[in-house]
C-alpha positions as CSV (number, residue, x, y, z in Angstrom):
1,X,11.5,271.4,275.7
2,X,13.1,268.4,274.2
3,X,16.4,267.0,275.5
4,X,18.1,268.2,272.3
5,X,16.8,271.7,272.8
6,X,17.8,271.7,276.4
7,X,21.3,270.7,275.5
8,X,21.5,273.3,272.8
9,X,20.4,275.9,275.3
10,X,23.0,274.7,277.7
11,X,25.7,275.1,275.1
12,X,24.4,278.5,274.1
13,X,24.6,279.7,277.7
14,X,28.1,278.3,278.1
15,X,29.4,279.5,274.8
16,X,28.0,283.1,275.1
17,X,29.5,283.2,278.6
18,X,33.0,282.4,277.3
19,X,32.6,284.8,274.3
20,X,31.4,287.5,276.7
21,X,34.5,287.2,278.8
22,X,36.7,287.3,275.8
23,X,35.0,290.4,274.5
24,X,35.1,292.1,277.9
25,X,38.8,291.3,278.0
26,X,39.3,292.9,274.6
27,X,37.2,296.0,275.6
28,X,39.0,296.4,279.0
29,X,42.5,295.9,277.5
30,X,41.8,298.4,274.7
31,X,40.4,300.9,277.2
32,X,43.3,300.6,279.5
33,X,45.9,300.8,276.8
34,X,44.4,303.8,275.1
35,X,43.2,305.7,278.2
36,X,43.9,309.4,278.0
37,X,43.9,309.3,274.2
38,X,47.1,307.4,274.0
39,X,47.4,306.0,270.5
40,X,47.6,302.3,270.0
41,X,50.4,301.8,267.6
42,X,49.7,303.2,264.1
43,X,45.9,303.1,264.6
44,X,44.3,306.5,264.5
45,X,42.4,307.5,267.6
46,X,39.0,307.5,266.0
47,X,39.6,303.8,265.0
48,X,40.5,302.7,268.5
49,X,37.4,304.6,269.9
50,X,35.2,302.9,267.3
51,X,36.7,299.5,268.0
52,X,36.3,300.0,271.7
53,X,32.6,301.1,271.3
54,X,31.7,298.3,268.9
55,X,33.4,295.6,271.0
56,X,31.5,296.9,274.0
57,X,28.2,296.7,272.2
58,X,29.0,293.3,270.9
59,X,29.9,292.2,274.5
60,X,26.6,293.5,275.7
61,X,24.8,291.5,273.1
62,X,26.6,288.3,274.0
63,X,26.0,289.0,277.7
64,X,22.3,289.5,277.0
65,X,22.1,286.2,275.2
66,X,24.0,284.6,278.1
67,X,21.6,286.0,280.7
68,X,18.5,285.1,278.7
69,X,19.7,281.6,278.0
70,X,20.5,281.1,281.7
71,X,17.0,282.3,282.7
72,X,15.3,280.1,280.1
73,X,17.4,277.0,280.7
74,X,15.3,274.6,282.8
75,X,18.4,273.2,284.6
76,X,19.7,276.5,285.8
77,X,17.7,278.0,288.7
78,X,18.1,281.7,287.9
79,X,15.3,284.2,287.4
80,X,15.6,287.4,285.4
81,X,15.5,289.4,288.7
82,X,18.5,287.3,289.9
83,X,20.5,288.4,286.8
84,X,19.9,292.0,287.7
85,X,19.7,292.1,291.5
86,X,23.0,290.8,292.9
87,X,23.1,287.9,295.4
88,X,19.4,287.0,295.2
89,X,19.8,283.7,293.2
90,X,18.7,280.6,295.0
91,X,21.6,278.6,293.6
92,X,25.2,279.8,294.0
93,X,24.1,283.3,295.1
94,X,27.7,284.6,295.5
95,X,28.9,283.6,292.0
96,X,25.6,284.5,290.3
97,X,25.7,287.8,292.3
98,X,29.1,288.7,291.0
99,X,27.8,288.1,287.5
100,X,24.8,290.2,288.2
101,X,27.0,293.0,289.5
102,X,29.2,292.8,286.3
103,X,26.1,292.9,284.2
104,X,24.7,295.9,286.1
105,X,28.0,297.8,285.7
106,X,28.0,296.9,282.0
107,X,24.5,298.3,281.6
108,X,25.4,301.5,283.4
109,X,28.6,302.1,281.4
110,X,26.8,301.5,278.1
111,X,23.8,303.6,279.1
112,X,25.9,306.6,280.2
113,X,28.1,306.2,277.1
114,X,25.0,306.4,274.9
115,X,23.6,309.4,276.8
116,X,27.0,311.0,277.5
117,X,25.9,314.4,276.3
118,X,23.0,314.3,278.7
119,X,24.7,313.0,281.8
120,X,27.8,315.2,281.4
121,X,31.5,314.2,281.3
122,X,31.9,314.1,285.1
123,X,29.1,311.6,285.6
124,X,30.2,309.6,282.5
125,X,33.7,309.3,283.8
126,X,32.6,308.3,287.3
127,X,30.4,305.5,286.0
128,X,33.0,304.5,283.4
129,X,35.5,303.9,286.2
130,X,33.1,301.1,287.2
131,X,34.3,299.2,284.2
132,X,37.5,298.6,286.0
133,X,35.5,296.5,288.5
134,X,33.4,294.9,285.9
135,X,36.1,292.7,284.3
136,X,37.3,291.2,287.6
137,X,33.7,290.5,288.7
138,X,33.0,288.8,285.4
139,X,36.2,286.8,285.5
140,X,35.5,285.6,289.1
141,X,31.9,284.7,288.1
142,X,33.2,282.7,285.1
143,X,35.9,280.9,287.2
144,X,33.5,280.2,290.1
145,X,30.3,279.2,288.4
146,X,31.3,278.1,284.9
147,X,30.7,274.4,284.4
148,X,33.9,274.2,282.4
149,X,36.1,276.2,284.8
150,X,38.2,273.2,285.7
151,X,38.7,272.2,282.0
152,X,42.3,272.7,280.7
153,X,41.0,274.8,277.8
154,X,39.0,277.1,280.1
155,X,42.0,277.5,282.5
156,X,44.2,278.3,279.5
157,X,41.6,281.0,278.4
158,X,41.6,282.3,281.9
159,X,45.4,282.6,282.0
160,X,45.2,284.3,278.5
161,X,42.7,286.9,279.6
162,X,44.7,287.8,282.7
163,X,47.8,288.0,280.6
164,X,46.0,290.3,278.1
165,X,44.8,292.6,280.9
166,X,48.3,292.5,282.5
167,X,49.9,293.3,279.2
168,X,47.6,296.3,278.6
169,X,48.4,297.6,282.1
170,X,52.1,297.2,281.3
171,X,51.6,299.0,278.0
172,X,50.0,301.8,279.8
173,X,52.6,302.1,282.6
174,X,55.7,301.9,280.4
175,X,56.4,305.4,279.1
176,X,56.8,305.8,275.3
177,X,60.3,306.2,274.0
178,X,61.2,309.8,273.4
179,X,64.3,310.9,271.5
180,X,67.0,312.2,273.8
181,X,67.8,315.9,273.7
182,X,70.5,316.6,271.2
183,X,70.1,313.2,269.5
184,X,69.7,313.2,265.8
185,X,66.2,312.1,264.7
186,X,65.4,309.9,261.8
């Protein structure tokens, strides 16, 4: 490959990694905030379910491009098996392994969601709980292996993603306001 193509591949890998983390953050925040069919503001439940599903599939697409571009990039020493089998990479095995674990969890959640009727609700729920581990693994992977991790914009994005997840947890934990007994309603 030419130097320009190598550089473009490098930017593709970095960019899709950042977008993947942002999409996973949105998916996770939406999943936490609407768990148990809690409505999200005025949005109907079907809209939040569709948004959650479509963001998940979009995240998977960006993760796939991120993985493929990392495997193809001549300056990154990662094989396709390293992207799927955790902690087998020759370079930075811990951080690459955390990314592989997050990728594997993502694949399992998506697969059981697609075949939900065939795997049953109990299996689906058990695998779906793995999503709660996926986001922190992906976050640590990005912070630990990302070439831009020390850049101010990347650190700001990191703080933003943590704040979004924290905000969704707070949204989930704060009980909705209910009218007091005997109080006149609107």
